GUMAR-416158 format. One line per 2 residues: their letters; for each residue x, y, z of C-alpha. Coordinates in Angstrom, 2 decimals. Example, Ala and Ser with C-alpha at 12.3 -4.5 7.8 and 13.67 -1.06 7.14 Angstrom:
2
AS> 12.30,-4.50,7.80 | 13.67,-1.06,7.14
This chain:
783
ME> 43.50,42.22,64.07 | 41.37,45.29,63.57
SI> 37.70,45.18,63.88 | 35.09,46.98,61.78
RD> 34.69,49.51,64.61 | 38.38,50.41,64.29
VI> 38.17,50.89,60.59 | 34.77,52.76,60.69
PS> 34.45,54.31,64.27 | 31.17,56.09,63.35
MY> 28.06,54.00,64.06 | 26.25,56.12,61.51
HR> 28.65,55.15,58.65 | 28.57,51.47,59.73
RL> 24.80,51.52,59.41 | 24.97,53.24,56.08
LL> 27.58,50.74,54.85 | 25.31,47.83,55.96
LF> 22.28,49.47,54.23 | 24.39,49.81,50.96
AL> 25.46,46.05,51.35 | 21.96,45.05,51.72
MF> 20.77,47.07,48.70 | 23.72,45.63,46.72
IG> 22.72,42.13,47.59 | 19.11,42.98,46.72
VI> 20.18,44.33,43.31 | 22.17,41.06,42.69
IL> 19.19,38.92,43.56 | 16.91,41.04,41.35
TI> 19.40,40.75,38.59 | 19.65,37.03,38.90
QL> 15.96,36.78,39.08 | 15.55,39.06,36.03
YR> 18.14,36.94,34.08 | 16.13,33.77,35.08
LT> 12.92,35.26,34.05 | 14.05,36.76,30.75
IV> 16.76,34.53,29.67 | 16.43,31.09,31.31
HG> 12.56,30.88,31.36 | 11.94,33.80,28.95
QE> 10.48,31.85,26.15 | 8.03,29.89,28.49
NR> 7.17,33.25,30.13 | 6.41,34.95,26.92
RL> 4.33,32.03,25.99 | 2.27,32.26,29.21
AE> 1.94,35.94,28.86 | 0.67,35.53,25.20
LV> -1.91,33.11,26.51 | -3.29,35.69,28.95
LS> -2.94,38.75,26.65 | -3.64,37.25,23.39
SK> -5.62,34.57,21.58 | -4.50,32.22,18.94
QL> -6.11,30.96,15.88 | -4.92,27.90,13.79
ID> -5.07,28.32,10.00 | -5.65,25.12,8.28
TT> -3.40,23.88,5.38 | -4.12,22.00,2.32
RG> -2.71,18.61,1.57 | -0.61,18.20,-1.51
SI> -2.18,16.78,-4.81 | -1.14,13.73,-6.69
YD> -0.93,13.87,-10.49 | -0.42,11.22,-13.09
RK> 2.08,11.30,-15.88 | -0.05,13.46,-18.20
GR> -0.92,16.02,-15.51 | -4.32,14.66,-14.57
KL> -5.11,15.49,-11.02 | -5.80,12.34,-9.15
TT> -6.42,13.86,-5.76 | -7.51,17.10,-4.37
DI> -8.21,18.68,-1.15 | -11.40,20.74,-0.75
PS> -12.92,22.49,2.41 | -15.36,20.27,4.11
CD> -17.77,20.26,6.94 | -18.17,17.25,9.43
IR> -20.51,16.53,12.24 | -18.77,15.20,15.17
VH> -20.48,13.39,18.16 | -19.12,12.47,21.51
YD> -18.28,8.74,22.04 | -20.70,8.28,24.89
VI> -23.58,9.48,22.70 | -22.49,7.05,19.94
TG> -22.42,4.03,22.39 | -25.64,5.07,24.26
QW> -23.85,5.47,27.61 | -25.04,9.05,27.46
AY> -28.60,7.94,28.39 | -27.28,5.87,31.29
FH> -25.16,8.70,32.72 | -27.93,11.22,32.54
AR> -30.52,8.68,33.96 | -28.08,8.01,36.88
RA> -27.67,11.62,37.60 | -31.45,12.33,37.51
AA> -32.05,9.35,39.81 | -29.43,10.56,42.24
RD> -30.65,14.09,42.26 | -34.32,13.18,42.82
DP> -33.79,11.81,46.47 | -30.08,12.23,47.43
AA> -30.62,10.82,50.99 | -32.40,7.75,49.84
WR> -29.84,7.21,47.04 | -26.90,7.08,49.42
KM> -28.43,4.18,51.36 | -29.37,2.04,48.09
SF> -27.58,-1.01,47.19 | -26.12,-1.37,43.67
DQ> -29.17,-3.48,42.49 | -31.57,-0.85,43.82
RE> -29.75,1.84,42.13 | -29.69,0.14,38.92
AR> -33.43,-0.51,39.07 | -34.07,3.09,39.83
IA> -31.84,4.14,37.00 | -33.85,2.00,34.48
RY> -37.02,3.89,35.47 | -35.48,7.22,34.44
RT> -33.58,5.89,31.39 | -36.50,5.42,29.09
EF> -36.93,9.22,28.85 | -33.21,9.76,27.93
DN> -33.32,6.82,25.55 | -36.08,8.54,23.70
EL> -34.07,11.82,23.51 | -31.30,9.82,22.06
EK> -33.48,8.30,19.45 | -34.88,11.65,18.48
FW> -31.25,13.01,18.22 | -30.18,10.31,15.72
NR> -33.41,10.76,13.62 | -32.78,14.43,13.39
LA> -29.18,13.92,12.22 | -30.46,11.52,9.56
TV> -33.28,13.94,8.45 | -31.18,17.04,8.25
SG> -28.25,15.41,6.57 | -30.22,13.36,4.12
TA> -28.33,10.19,5.30 | -30.19,6.85,5.70
RD> -30.65,5.92,9.38 | -29.08,2.54,8.56
EI> -26.06,4.08,7.21 | -25.57,6.19,10.49
ER> -26.04,3.00,12.45 | -23.34,1.37,10.33
RK> -21.00,4.28,10.92 | -21.69,4.37,14.63
SA> -20.93,0.46,14.81 | -17.69,0.98,12.76
II> -16.55,3.68,15.33 | -17.42,1.58,18.32
RR> -15.51,-1.43,16.87 | -12.35,0.74,16.12
VR> -12.30,2.24,19.68 | -12.86,-1.06,21.37
AI> -10.01,-2.51,19.30 | -7.84,0.41,20.39
RT> -8.86,-0.07,24.05 | -8.22,-3.77,24.00
DV> -4.83,-3.28,22.51 | -3.97,-0.78,25.14
WI> -5.17,-3.04,27.91 | -3.30,-5.99,26.56
RQ> -0.05,-4.00,26.43 | -0.66,-2.65,29.83
DQ> -1.26,-6.11,31.29 | 1.91,-7.39,29.61
RA> 3.88,-4.59,31.34 | 2.28,-5.45,34.64
RQ> 3.05,-9.05,34.27 | 6.65,-8.20,33.54
EQ> 6.87,-5.93,36.58 | 5.23,-8.62,38.79
DN> 7.74,-11.13,37.61 | 10.64,-8.70,38.28
NN> 9.32,-7.58,41.73 | 7.63,-10.88,42.79
NT> 4.52,-8.89,43.00 | 1.31,-11.02,43.89
QS> -1.16,-8.57,42.18 | -3.59,-10.69,40.17
PA> -3.97,-10.42,36.33 | -7.87,-9.69,36.72
KR> -6.92,-6.75,39.12 | -4.42,-5.34,36.72
KQ> -6.93,-5.40,33.86 | -9.53,-3.59,35.95
TA> -7.16,-0.71,36.59 | -6.57,-0.11,32.96
PR> -7.49,3.55,32.10 | -9.95,4.84,29.45
VA> -8.24,5.48,26.17 | -8.27,8.88,24.69
EE> -10.74,7.93,21.91 | -13.44,7.23,24.51
DN> -13.33,10.92,25.70 | -13.25,12.45,22.30
TH> -15.73,13.28,19.55 | -15.85,11.20,16.39
VV> -16.82,11.98,12.71 | -20.48,10.48,12.21
LS> -21.34,12.48,9.06 | -18.47,13.72,6.68
QI> -18.64,16.11,3.73 | -22.16,17.36,4.50
SD> -23.67,19.93,2.06 | -23.84,23.60,2.56
NA> -27.64,23.51,3.20 | -27.14,20.76,5.86
KF> -24.35,22.73,7.39 | -26.57,25.86,7.79
AF> -29.37,23.71,9.20 | -27.17,22.09,11.68
KN> -25.83,25.45,12.84 | -29.34,26.85,13.23
IL> -30.22,23.94,15.58 | -27.27,24.74,17.80
NK> -28.11,28.51,17.86 | -31.66,27.70,18.92
RS> -30.35,25.46,21.55 | -31.08,26.74,25.15
KD> -28.63,26.40,28.19 | -31.12,24.12,29.96
DL> -31.55,21.69,26.97 | -30.25,18.35,28.22
SP> -30.56,16.52,24.84 | -27.45,15.22,23.10
TF> -25.56,17.63,21.04 | -22.99,17.57,18.27
IV> -20.11,19.75,16.80 | -20.11,21.32,13.45
DE> -16.51,20.89,12.48 | -15.72,23.35,9.55
ST> -11.93,23.07,10.01 | -11.64,19.86,8.10
RA> -10.88,19.28,4.55 | -12.18,16.43,2.29
RI> -9.89,14.36,0.07 | -11.41,13.92,-3.31
YP> -10.30,11.18,-5.90 | -12.00,12.62,-9.11
LL> -10.71,9.80,-11.44 | -11.43,6.88,-9.25
KQ> -14.45,6.08,-11.45 | -13.97,6.14,-15.16
TI> -16.02,5.02,-18.22 | -14.02,3.59,-21.10
EL> -14.82,1.89,-24.25 | -13.85,-1.77,-24.78
DL> -13.73,-3.32,-28.28 | -14.88,-6.84,-27.83
ST> -14.27,-7.58,-31.53 | -10.55,-7.96,-30.91
FT> -10.99,-10.64,-28.13 | -10.13,-14.27,-28.45
SP> -12.81,-15.97,-30.59 | -14.81,-17.70,-27.86
LR> -15.18,-14.26,-26.09 | -15.42,-12.22,-29.27
QN> -18.42,-10.06,-29.94 | -18.74,-7.63,-32.91
KT> -19.38,-4.58,-30.68 | -17.89,-1.90,-28.56
VK> -19.10,-1.68,-24.90 | -18.94,1.25,-22.51
VT> -17.63,0.12,-19.20 | -17.65,1.91,-15.91
ID> -14.69,1.00,-13.60 | -14.67,1.97,-9.97
NV> -11.66,2.40,-7.71 | -9.27,2.94,-10.66
GS> -5.75,3.25,-9.13 | -7.03,3.01,-5.59
QV> -4.36,0.41,-4.63 | -1.70,2.81,-5.87
LG> -3.17,6.05,-4.49 | -4.36,4.80,-1.00
SM> -7.02,6.64,0.98 | -7.33,8.64,4.15
RE> -8.37,7.80,7.81 | -8.62,9.74,11.08
VW> -5.45,9.81,13.05 | -4.78,7.19,15.66
AE> -3.33,7.82,19.05 | 0.04,6.30,17.76
DV> 0.14,9.03,14.90 | -0.30,11.79,17.41
AK> 2.27,10.30,19.72 | 4.89,10.15,16.81
LP> 4.20,13.66,15.65 | 2.25,15.55,18.36
FR> 0.93,18.96,17.84 | 1.98,19.97,21.40
KK> 5.36,18.67,22.63 | 6.02,17.41,26.21
DG> 7.89,20.77,26.86 | 4.84,22.78,25.98
QT> 6.04,24.00,22.62 | 3.85,23.49,19.55
NL> 4.60,21.82,16.31 | 2.44,23.25,13.58
QG> 2.97,20.22,11.41 | 1.95,17.88,14.37
YL> -1.40,16.08,14.50 | -4.54,17.03,16.44
DG> -7.38,14.74,17.18 | -9.60,14.77,14.05
DY> -6.83,15.13,11.63 | -6.45,12.70,8.85
HG> -3.54,10.38,7.82 | -2.89,8.57,4.65
VG> -3.45,4.81,4.64 | -2.13,2.49,1.88
GI> -0.47,3.66,-1.41 | 1.06,6.95,-2.08
EQ> -1.10,8.72,0.59 | 0.66,6.63,3.18
SQ> 4.23,6.45,1.95 | 4.31,10.11,1.00
EA> 2.38,11.38,4.06 | 5.30,13.68,5.24
RL> 5.56,15.20,1.72 | 1.88,15.64,1.12
RG> 0.92,16.87,4.53 | 1.27,20.56,4.94
TR> 1.95,22.77,7.94 | -0.64,24.81,9.74
GR> -0.45,28.55,9.97 | -1.27,30.61,13.11
RV> -2.56,33.95,13.81 | -1.93,35.70,17.27
IS> -4.79,38.30,18.06 | -4.31,40.91,20.99
RR> -7.19,40.43,23.39 | -7.04,44.22,24.21
TK> -6.69,45.85,20.81 | -8.16,42.98,18.70
KQ> -5.28,43.52,16.26 | -2.93,40.90,14.84
IR> 0.27,40.55,16.63 | 1.94,37.65,14.77
FI> 1.01,35.77,11.68 | 2.57,32.48,10.53
PP> 1.19,31.61,7.02 | 0.19,27.84,6.39
TP> 2.45,25.98,4.15 | 0.63,23.75,1.70
GN> 1.78,20.15,1.21 | 4.04,19.31,-1.77
DV> 2.47,17.72,-4.80 | 3.46,14.18,-5.80
HL> 3.75,13.42,-9.59 | 3.50,9.77,-10.73
TL> 4.62,7.98,-13.89 | 1.30,6.23,-13.98
DI> -1.20,6.80,-16.79 | -4.65,6.80,-15.00
QL> -6.53,6.12,-18.23 | -4.25,3.28,-19.33
QA> -4.80,1.96,-15.78 | -8.46,2.11,-16.32
RI> -8.38,0.29,-19.57 | -6.29,-2.61,-18.17
RA> -8.65,-2.84,-15.12 | -11.52,-3.34,-17.66
IL> -9.56,-5.98,-19.39 | -8.93,-7.96,-16.11
DP> -12.55,-7.63,-15.13 | -13.91,-11.24,-14.96
QF> -17.20,-10.11,-16.58 | -15.51,-10.03,-19.87
GL> -14.09,-13.49,-19.69 | -10.37,-13.14,-19.94
TR> -9.96,-13.82,-16.20 | -12.48,-16.57,-15.90
VQ> -11.75,-20.17,-16.48 | -12.74,-20.94,-20.07
TY> -13.00,-24.20,-21.86 | -10.11,-23.32,-24.36
HQ> -7.87,-22.94,-21.33 | -8.03,-26.62,-20.90
NK> -7.76,-26.16,-17.23 | -8.30,-29.65,-15.68
EM> -8.17,-28.19,-12.14 | -11.09,-25.84,-11.99
KP> -14.62,-25.52,-13.40 | -15.25,-23.11,-16.21
GT> -16.54,-19.78,-15.09 | -14.33,-19.62,-12.06
SL> -13.00,-16.10,-11.55 | -9.27,-15.68,-11.43
NA> -7.11,-13.18,-9.62 | -4.45,-11.41,-11.78
AA> -1.87,-8.60,-11.92 | -0.42,-6.67,-14.86
VV> 2.43,-4.05,-15.11 | 3.57,-1.98,-18.15
LD> 7.13,-0.54,-18.07 | 8.74,2.17,-20.36
VD> 11.94,0.56,-21.33 | 13.81,3.91,-21.99
TG> 13.10,5.43,-18.54 | 11.96,2.63,-16.35
DV> 8.64,4.47,-15.63 | 5.82,2.48,-14.54
LA> 3.00,3.30,-16.95 | 0.31,1.07,-15.36
MV> 0.23,-1.51,-12.40 | -3.15,-3.29,-11.96
ST> -4.05,-5.96,-9.52 | -7.31,-7.64,-9.25
PV> -9.63,-8.05,-7.28 | -9.73,-4.44,-5.84
AP> -11.16,-3.59,-2.39 | -13.72,-0.75,-2.41
QP> -12.53,2.70,-1.27 | -12.99,3.23,2.46
IP> -15.66,5.89,3.58 | -13.94,8.88,5.05
GQ> -14.01,8.80,8.78 | -14.78,5.11,9.04
KV> -12.80,2.14,9.90 | -10.62,0.61,7.16
PK> -11.98,-2.93,6.60 | -9.59,-5.73,7.34
HR> -9.30,-7.20,3.87 | -6.34,-9.19,4.90
YH> -8.87,-11.70,6.34 | -10.39,-12.15,2.82
SD> -9.15,-15.18,1.05 | -8.58,-13.28,-2.29
RP> -6.80,-10.46,-0.51 | -8.21,-7.52,-2.43
DI> -6.16,-5.16,-0.19 | -2.88,-6.03,-1.65
NR> -1.19,-4.69,-4.84 | -0.07,-7.94,-6.39
VV> 2.39,-6.20,-8.62 | 4.66,-5.19,-5.77
SA> 3.26,-7.06,-2.73 | 2.76,-10.82,-3.79
VY> 5.53,-13.22,-4.75 | 5.33,-15.93,-7.31
HP> 7.70,-18.47,-8.96 | 8.79,-16.66,-12.28
GS> 8.60,-19.86,-14.20 | 9.78,-19.89,-17.67
TL> 9.66,-16.10,-17.91 | 13.22,-16.41,-16.32
KP> 14.69,-18.61,-19.04 | 16.03,-15.88,-21.35
IV> 17.57,-14.22,-18.31 | 19.26,-17.48,-17.19
YC> 20.66,-18.05,-20.62 | 22.21,-14.56,-20.68
IA> 23.77,-15.11,-17.20 | 25.26,-18.40,-18.22
AR> 26.59,-17.00,-21.48 | 28.16,-14.03,-19.66
QF> 29.81,-16.48,-17.21 | 30.97,-18.74,-20.00
NV> 29.00,-21.58,-18.65 | 27.13,-22.08,-21.97
AF> 28.57,-21.12,-25.39 | 26.58,-18.83,-27.54
DQ> 25.77,-21.43,-30.03 | 25.96,-24.52,-27.77
KI> 23.52,-27.20,-28.28 | 22.02,-29.14,-25.37
EC> 19.98,-32.30,-26.18 | 16.49,-32.70,-24.84
KG> 15.56,-36.29,-24.32 | 12.42,-35.27,-22.27
HL> 14.13,-35.70,-18.87 | 17.45,-34.43,-17.53
IP> 18.61,-37.40,-15.48 | 19.34,-40.67,-17.51
NN> 17.15,-43.64,-16.59 | 15.01,-41.37,-14.44
TK> 11.75,-40.30,-16.15 | 9.77,-39.13,-13.06
QL> 11.98,-36.11,-12.15 | 13.41,-33.00,-13.92
RC> 11.36,-33.55,-17.01 | 10.47,-31.27,-20.01
WG> 7.00,-29.75,-20.06 | 5.88,-32.20,-22.91
YR> 7.26,-35.39,-21.47 | 4.42,-36.91,-19.43
PK> 4.39,-40.79,-19.70 | 1.32,-41.11,-17.49
EG> -0.57,-39.03,-20.14 | 0.97,-40.93,-23.00
KF> 3.14,-37.70,-24.08 | 6.82,-38.39,-24.75
LA> 7.90,-35.03,-26.34 | 11.72,-34.87,-26.63
HG> 12.92,-31.64,-28.40 | 16.34,-33.21,-29.39
PL> 19.54,-31.06,-29.76 | 18.50,-27.38,-29.25
HA> 20.51,-24.03,-29.35 | 19.50,-21.15,-27.21
ID> 17.13,-19.53,-29.70 | 15.05,-22.60,-30.17
AI> 15.29,-23.53,-26.59 | 13.70,-20.13,-25.63
AR> 11.05,-20.31,-28.43 | 10.10,-23.89,-27.37
SC> 10.46,-23.09,-23.85 | 12.62,-26.31,-23.35
NI> 13.15,-27.15,-19.70 | 16.12,-29.39,-20.19
FF> 18.28,-26.73,-21.72 | 17.80,-24.41,-18.75
YQ> 18.00,-27.12,-16.15 | 21.62,-27.56,-17.70
CG> 22.19,-23.91,-17.59 | 21.27,-23.78,-13.84
RN> 23.50,-26.74,-13.20 | 26.41,-25.40,-15.00
LG> 26.23,-22.00,-13.14 | 25.61,-23.43,-9.61
AE> 23.29,-21.83,-7.05 | 25.43,-19.10,-5.61
PL> 26.69,-17.61,-8.91 | 23.24,-17.75,-10.40
IA> 21.71,-15.97,-7.39 | 24.44,-13.37,-7.19
DL> 23.71,-12.49,-10.91 | 20.03,-12.53,-10.53
RM> 20.38,-9.93,-7.85 | 22.16,-7.70,-10.35
WG> 19.03,-8.05,-12.54 | 16.94,-6.68,-9.73
FG> 15.54,-10.10,-8.37 | 15.12,-11.07,-4.80
PR> 15.98,-9.41,-1.51 | 17.90,-6.16,-1.72
PN> 21.64,-6.51,-0.77 | 22.47,-6.00,2.91
RP> 26.08,-6.52,2.95 | 28.52,-3.81,4.06
GD> 29.27,-1.62,1.00 | 26.30,-2.57,-0.97
DP> 23.96,0.14,-2.14 | 20.40,-1.42,-2.01
PP> 18.25,-0.53,-5.04 | 15.39,1.84,-4.15
RL> 11.86,0.56,-4.07 | 8.85,2.23,-5.93
GL> 7.93,4.14,-2.71 | 4.79,2.19,-1.91
PN> 3.98,0.61,1.51 | 4.22,-3.12,1.83
ET> 6.51,-3.70,-1.11 | 8.12,-7.03,-1.04
DG> 11.73,-7.84,-1.96 | 10.80,-11.35,-2.99
LM> 12.36,-14.58,-1.66 | 15.62,-16.07,-2.82
PR> 18.44,-17.83,-0.96 | 21.03,-15.70,0.65
IG> 24.68,-16.24,-0.30 | 28.04,-16.00,1.20
TE> 28.14,-14.72,4.73 | 24.46,-13.88,4.75
NP> 23.85,-17.70,4.67 | 26.29,-19.47,6.91
TQ> 24.46,-22.85,6.66 | 24.33,-22.55,2.79
KD> 20.61,-23.32,2.94 | 19.01,-23.74,-0.49
LT> 22.39,-23.50,-2.30 | 22.32,-27.11,-3.56
LL> 22.82,-28.37,-7.15 | 19.19,-29.32,-7.28
NA> 18.04,-25.93,-6.28 | 20.17,-24.34,-8.90
TL> 18.71,-26.71,-11.55 | 15.20,-25.72,-10.61
MG> 16.02,-22.03,-10.65 | 17.11,-22.43,-14.18
IG> 13.47,-22.65,-15.13 | 12.21,-20.12,-12.50
QG> 11.12,-22.74,-10.04 | 12.65,-23.96,-6.64
PI> 13.65,-21.34,-3.98 | 12.87,-18.20,-5.98
SV> 9.58,-16.23,-5.74 | 9.42,-12.64,-6.88
PP> 6.82,-9.95,-7.48 | 5.75,-9.24,-11.02
IQ> 7.52,-5.89,-10.96 | 10.81,-7.61,-10.79
VA> 10.04,-9.84,-13.70 | 9.13,-6.70,-15.82
TA> 12.24,-4.88,-14.66 | 14.60,-7.76,-15.63
HA> 13.00,-8.01,-19.18 | 13.44,-4.26,-19.61
TL> 17.02,-4.77,-18.70 | 17.29,-7.43,-21.38
AR> 15.55,-5.15,-23.90 | 18.08,-2.46,-23.20
GG> 20.97,-4.95,-23.95 | 21.76,-5.47,-20.36
YY> 21.60,-1.99,-18.89 | 19.61,-2.16,-15.62
LS> 17.39,0.74,-14.48 | 15.43,0.38,-11.32
PI> 11.67,1.10,-11.93 | 10.23,4.58,-11.10
LI> 6.72,5.33,-10.06 | 7.08,8.70,-8.27
KN> 8.86,11.26,-10.41 | 10.04,13.16,-7.32
RK> 12.23,10.10,-6.60 | 13.98,10.06,-9.96
HL> 17.22,11.04,-8.32 | 17.14,7.69,-6.52
QH> 17.04,5.69,-9.69 | 19.76,2.96,-9.83
AR> 21.45,2.27,-13.12 | 24.21,-0.20,-14.03
DL> 25.71,-1.97,-17.08 | 25.61,-5.73,-16.66
QL> 28.15,-6.21,-19.33 | 26.18,-8.86,-21.19
PP> 27.79,-10.27,-24.49 | 25.87,-8.84,-27.37
PA> 25.52,-12.24,-29.14 | 23.77,-13.60,-25.95
VE> 21.38,-10.70,-25.95 | 20.61,-11.17,-29.54
RA> 19.94,-14.80,-29.24 | 17.76,-14.32,-26.14
LK> 15.58,-11.66,-28.04 | 15.57,-13.70,-31.19
GM> 14.24,-16.72,-29.32 | 11.51,-14.53,-27.76
HD> 10.68,-13.38,-31.28 | 10.54,-16.89,-32.63
ST> 8.31,-17.76,-29.57 | 5.82,-15.22,-30.82
YK> 5.97,-15.74,-34.64 | 6.99,-19.32,-35.27
VY> 4.39,-22.07,-35.40 | 6.28,-24.00,-32.66
GS> 6.71,-21.02,-30.37 | 5.10,-21.39,-27.00
AN> 3.69,-17.74,-27.40 | 2.51,-18.19,-30.93
RI> -1.08,-19.70,-30.74 | -3.92,-21.39,-28.92
PN> -3.95,-24.73,-30.71 | -7.48,-25.83,-29.74
LP> -9.05,-22.68,-31.22 | -9.91,-22.20,-34.92
PT> -6.91,-21.51,-37.28 | -6.44,-18.59,-39.35
PT> -4.67,-18.00,-42.57 | -1.66,-16.66,-40.88
SP> -1.77,-19.21,-38.13 | -2.84,-22.45,-39.74
RG> -2.30,-24.61,-36.52 | -4.52,-22.45,-34.14
EP> -5.67,-18.97,-33.29 | -2.74,-16.54,-32.92
II> -2.22,-15.07,-29.47 | -0.68,-11.80,-30.73
TH> -2.71,-9.99,-33.44 | -0.84,-6.80,-34.25
PN> 0.70,-6.79,-37.65 | 2.32,-3.33,-37.53
LI> 4.24,-4.19,-34.36 | 7.07,-6.40,-33.34
VR> 6.28,-8.30,-30.13 | 8.75,-10.67,-28.48
SK> 7.11,-12.76,-25.82 | 7.86,-15.39,-23.31
TG> 5.25,-17.62,-21.58 | 5.49,-19.18,-18.12
TA> 3.36,-21.93,-16.39 | 4.71,-21.83,-12.82
QT> 3.86,-24.64,-10.47 | 2.47,-23.56,-7.10
SP> 0.40,-24.78,-4.11 | -3.40,-24.51,-4.05
QR> -5.19,-21.42,-2.74 | -7.15,-22.20,0.28
AL> -9.62,-20.29,2.22 | -8.47,-18.29,5.34
IQ> -9.61,-19.60,8.61 | -8.92,-18.59,12.29
DK> -6.90,-21.24,14.27 | -7.14,-22.12,17.85
KG> -4.59,-19.32,18.66 | -6.50,-16.69,16.78
RI> -4.13,-16.55,13.84 | -5.58,-16.17,10.27
VP> -4.08,-19.22,8.32 | -4.90,-20.60,4.87
KG> -6.21,-23.95,5.99 | -9.74,-23.87,4.84
RT> -11.31,-25.58,1.81 | -9.41,-25.35,-1.59
LR> -10.62,-22.34,-3.61 | -8.35,-22.60,-6.59
KG> -5.60,-24.95,-7.72 | -3.13,-25.41,-10.69
PH> -0.20,-23.43,-11.97 | 0.04,-19.71,-12.37
SW> 0.06,-18.27,-15.92 | 2.67,-15.86,-16.99
FV> 3.16,-13.87,-20.22 | 5.77,-11.24,-20.79
SH> 6.12,-9.21,-23.93 | 8.48,-6.62,-25.41
VQ> 6.56,-4.33,-27.71 | 7.85,-2.01,-30.41
LK> 7.06,-0.53,-33.88 | 8.43,-2.14,-36.93
GE> 11.70,-0.48,-37.89 | 12.68,0.46,-34.28
NR> 15.95,-0.89,-32.81 | 14.54,-2.12,-29.52
AR> 11.30,-2.51,-27.51 | 9.49,0.50,-26.20
YI> 7.39,-1.17,-23.58 | 7.45,-4.29,-21.44
IA> 4.18,-5.97,-20.45 | 4.11,-8.57,-17.73
VI> 0.90,-10.31,-16.72 | 0.34,-13.09,-14.23
VE> -3.08,-14.90,-13.69 | -3.22,-16.83,-10.45
HG> -3.93,-20.67,-10.98 | -4.84,-19.97,-14.61
GS> -2.84,-22.87,-16.02 | -1.23,-22.39,-19.48
GG> 0.56,-19.10,-19.85 | -0.06,-18.77,-23.51
RV> -3.81,-19.75,-23.47 | -4.62,-17.61,-20.29
AG> -2.28,-14.61,-19.89 | -1.42,-14.30,-23.59
PI> -4.79,-13.02,-24.73 | -4.60,-10.49,-21.81
VN> -1.19,-9.13,-23.03 | -2.73,-8.88,-26.58
QI> -5.54,-6.59,-25.23 | -3.06,-4.50,-23.27
IY> -1.24,-3.78,-26.45 | -4.55,-2.53,-27.84
AL> -4.93,-0.43,-24.82 | -1.44,1.16,-25.34
QK> -2.47,1.92,-28.92 | -5.79,3.53,-27.76
EN> -3.74,5.73,-25.44 | -1.40,6.81,-28.32
YL> 1.68,5.08,-26.74 | 2.56,3.16,-29.99
HP> 2.66,6.20,-32.26 | 5.26,6.29,-35.04
NP> 7.36,9.01,-33.54 | 9.79,7.06,-31.13
YP> 10.57,8.59,-27.76 | 14.19,9.74,-27.33
KL> 16.41,6.94,-26.00 | 17.33,8.03,-22.40
AT> 19.10,4.94,-21.26 | 21.61,3.28,-23.55
R> 24.83,1.39,-23.08
């Protein structure tokens, strides 16, 4: 085998070849390195180079606005200026840290030899000076901003409570993980030691907003203080944050006129009063809060790989809480812009413009909302226990919680949804109060987040279902003897059959129209029994009641787009309910009158009645116009004779003297209502109504049990049945209803006496807002 010397005899050429080989290898190595630097790690290297050679400026974006159906701006973003203070200054730990540093610096040798107690005693001697500086600092903030010192203390306390709650939550979760690891590894580390090693949470090392939306004069004054501050000044400091934007709700407070001359006679006054309503629509709109660590973790501004997401959250950003602000956070929140400036030339290298958030348009009418809020205000009496209510469970004057919803029949639009009481709007930058611990739950929107037995409001729906399935003939008569079961007068009775009170009302043979008008229980008990639980539940789901379908192939109907909406409670069927729980004949019987194992939010009751008004054409309700494409529609194939009889029964309920929605019998009669005061007082309209008096358990005060849970086991606050009243409203001469109004008053008692006058006033409110004008809207949804 030839050697390299045989091939290349010259040593000079061999060395030259070796040199070329080394140079070639070097070029290969350089090429690989160049490829690695420019291709593999090019993006990261460019980012690092930009950090050195350029500076970046973030450009704030604007949050989208929310509008009502008439184009009124319900929210808007404006530039704002906040004062931020470090957490240690807020807690007062700043004084301790500086006193400790001064004590150690005064005599370092002696400090090192001191015990813990000796050091603490020495720190205490120095601390007075720094506590005084801290007190001067807060007084200055209060004076310059024009904010009461008590208010600043309240905000400080709220921040401390929030951070401590976050810290406790982090510690508990860390301790749980440590316990799990100890169990898995047989580790003997004690729980106490595990808790001591818990790290500080990020909120303890950050600044927090103490003053928000300060005036321009205060902003310039605060900046002047910072400019005059020397480097040797050891007093506490603050940050003037001009990068924030304030969320303004211009129509939360409204003044409307309320005509008291149209009220029920015991509350009637011959005058019109001006009423100022606060927090109008706040349960629908929501509010804003500072981002939590969890928000930043879900959508961080800087990702783990070092890249930035301009839509991500930074400390000090705000996030929607409750209502549309929360549910539409991704749509409303815009994307920041960024400007890259060369450090050498001071010129702009790159510019990414900010993208404003998208607007959200609601079907809600904010002025109609305000009028209904005034109607439900206990100060005017309709939502207080009155003597004419004949409420034997509660004292006159007791305030009553209520909810009302108004639907446009043609479109399914929600025109108003009011729930009382209403929690006050949170202060920007402050902790959101835990109203869920309040017994009256002012934090929830009862229209979509609370459930109730629908009571007799369900009877026209049950009749249509029974007629469609041929379980009851259109003109079939069912005899009411006061009780359903022969020789049993204690169970399944009609509402007027109460032997203990000496009342033995029996309606006799009734067809559907009279049964609905008189709200006879026996007729609808029989409808429920004839149907059976499973067929009744399956059909009620088609009307929009109960939990959304979750079986394969089912397309669940959309919700309104609000947080904490409930699907209601109703028995599952088929494979969803293998034990057939709550599918007994008794449950079917009770559901026939809207009792038993069915509890639904008021929005579902209103939606079902809108379906009935359309002749059996279901439209899911809409609150956010941007979600119109998600609206469900289906024809329930109801027999027209059944629909006609159901609506005629509701008509007679309103206008016949025996109708349950006709009059308040214990109030003075009128020429048109000789047996009592009429509930509906609108001669130019046609109103079809159905009352409901739904049995329920008492409302109890919330208490904290031994395990720390908030449970309703305190004293009884209210008791008695809930009051329902549902009306279909239209002008005379029109072929069907324009609007559905559904009202529930918790523990009010009689639906006609309590909820009926409220619906009557809501009709006046619709007229005031020009909804019942003679020119009908186009019919958008028909069979």
